[in-house]
N, C-alpha and C positions, 0 to 999 in steps of 0.2 A: 197399804200400811194403815193400821188403826192406832189411835192414841192408846198408849200403855201396852201395846203388843210388841214393841221393839221394831227392828229393821231386819229384813231378809235380803241376802245377796244371791243373785242367780248368775251362774257361769254360762258362757256361750262357747260351745265347742267349735263354732265356725271360724273363730279367730285363730289363725295359725300361731304356733308357739315360736317358730323361727322368724327372726327379723329379716326384712328385705331391705336392700340398699335404697336410699332416698334418691331416686332418679327423677330429675326435673321433667316437667311436661315438655313436649315438643312445641317449638315456636308456632306451629300451625294451629295450636289450640288457643292462641291469643291473637286473633285477626286484628290487624291495624295497630297493634302495640309492639310487635317485635318484627325482626326481619332476619333473613338468612345471613350468616357470617360471610359465606362465600357465595356469590361475589359482591352482594349488595353492601354490607358494612365495610368490608375490607377495601372496596373501591372508593368509598367516600373518604376513608382514612388516607388512602394514597393521594387523592385529589387535594385534601387539606394540606398534607405534608409537602406536595409539590408547590402549592401556592406560597407557603412559608419559605421553602428553599429558594425559589426564584426571587422572592422579595429580598432575602438575605444576600443573594448573589448581586442583585442590582445595587443594594446598599454598599457592598464592598467595592463596586466599580465606581459609583458616584462619589462616595466619601473616601478619599485616600487615607490610608492608615498613617498615624503620626510617627513615622519612622525617624530615627536619629542616624547620625553618621556611624561608621564602623568604629568598634572599640579601639582605643589608642592607649596602649600600656604606658607610653611616655608622657601622657597628659595626667599629671598628678593632681591637677586642680579640678578634675571632673567630679561633679556631685551626682551620684546615682540616685534614682528615684524609682521605687517599685510601682506596680500597678495599683489602682485605687483600693482594691480589696486587701492589700497588704500594708496600706498606709498606717493603720493603727499600730501594727507591730513595728514598723519603721520608726514611728514617733516614740514608742515605748523604749526603744534602744537608744534614744537620745538622752534619757534621764540618767542622773548620776548613779542611782541604785540598780540600773539595768544595763550599764555600759562599762567600758574599760575592763577592770578586773572582775566586774560583776556581769559580764556579757552572758555567761551561761545562765544566770538568773533570769534575765530578760528574754533570752532566745529560747530557752528550753523549760526551765522550771515553772515560770509564771504561765506561759501558754499551755504547758502540760497540765497544770492544776485547773485552768479554766476549762479546757476541753474535757478533762477527766470529770469535772463536776457536771458538765452537760450530759456526759454519757451515763453518769450515775443518777441523774435526775429522775428517770422513770422508776428506779428502785428506791429512791429516798421518799418519793411521794407516790403512793400507789392508789390514791383516792380516785373515785369515779365521778366526782363533782366536775361540772363544766364551768361553774361560775368562778372567776379569778379570785375573789376574796375567800373562797373555800379551799384554794390551793396555794397557800402562802409560800411554801418552799419552792415549788416549781416556778411560780410566777416571779418570786423574788430573785431567783437565780437568773432567769431569762432577762428580766429588766436590768439587772446589774451588768450582764454581759453586753446587752445592746447599748446601754448607756456608756459603758467604757469604750466600746468600739466606735461609737459615734463621736464621743468627745476627743479621743485620740486621733481619729481621722480628720476632724475639724482643726485640731491643733496643728497637725502636719501640713494641711493645706494653707493655713493662715500664716505659718512661720517660714514656709519655703520661699526661697528667692526665685520666683518664676521667671523674671527677666534674665537673670544669669543662666538659668537652666535652658531657656529657649535659645540663647546665644551659643552655649557650649554644645548643645545637641544638634545644632543646625547642620544639615548636609552640605558640605562644601565641595568645590571642584577639586579633582585630582589631576595630577600631571605625571608624565613619564619622566622620572628624575634620573639623570646620569650621575650615579654616585662616584664615578671616577673623575668627574669634571673638577677643575681647580676651584671654581666658584663654590661647588658643594662642599669641598674639603674645608674651605674658609668658613662657610656657613656653619659647619659642624664644629670646627675648632673654636669659633667665637661664641659658642653656646646659644646660637639663634634657634637651634632645634628644640630647646626646652620650652620656648614660647610659641613658635610657629610650626612645630611638628617636623617629622623627618621627611615628609613629602610636601612641605610648605603649605599644608592644608589648614594651618591655624589651630588654635585651641582656646582654652578659657583665658589664657594670659595674653594672647596675641592674635591678630587677624590673619586670614589666609593671604599668601603672597602669590597665589596662582592667578594669572591674568590681572595683576594689580594695576596695569595701565601706567605705572610710574616709569619715568625715564631714568637712565643710569645716574644722571646728575642729582635728581631728586632723591634717589635711593641713598646715594653717598651722603647727602645732607642730613637725611633722617638718621642714618647709622651713626653719624658723628654728633649731631645736635639733639637727637631724640624727637619723639612726637607722641602726644597723648600719654598713655601709660608707660611708654618706653622712655626711660630717662636718658639724659645726655651722657656720653662717655662710655656707652656699653661696648662699642667696637674698640678693640685694643690692638688691631693689626696695623700694618704699614700701608702706604699708598697703593702699592701694587696689589695687595690682598683686597683692599677696598674696591679697587677697579674691577677685579675678578668677581667679587661678590655682587657688585651692582650690575654687572653685565649678565651674570647668571640669573639673578632674580628677574630682571627686566625681560629676559628671553624665555622665561618659564611660562608655558601656556598649557591649558587643559587639553587632555587627550580626547 
């Protein structure tokens, strides 16, 4: 090309007109940098997965899960508590504007708006910047969601009655109860079942009576005079019923 003469383009007929698929090179063309998927790479993946699986199984055996007793529909004093990842929603439902007649607001509308906003975030902010201050919409929505979840979770943990929850969820001994026994009929008629459970397993309002270790005379005294949270005068029956009740409770043992 000479100055002032312009530019000339030359075509090359050796370049094919039809496009060929972009086929990657074989791994053998990169010695020391790649390996065969089968069996080399897949075997390593299996070995790593096996290590994590065995570690998880060992953890489940060494650390017993924090199980509670079986659900008791007669225990109206039980306070349920969800797993940690739902504590923020559990706390939200305690507030006045999201509970009672407004439960649908806290349970459906507010979470629906929050998750809907997160789903729409990629469409609301389509920028390619990776610096946070260049993505105000996406970063702002994410910070708001994280802050709300952390705050509500912390509030739920801080305000929960953990001592009562541990006591009410404790696994207690069970017994084979003869529901036809005279003592059980008295137990039920006198309303003892509301605090001590239908199987004498106890609840939030009363302790378990299975293997109590109390003698009949001690049980009769407690039924009449009360003890701890149990006030005096709860038992309204006659002496024969009191005798049957005391005998029934003292003889109830775990199966």
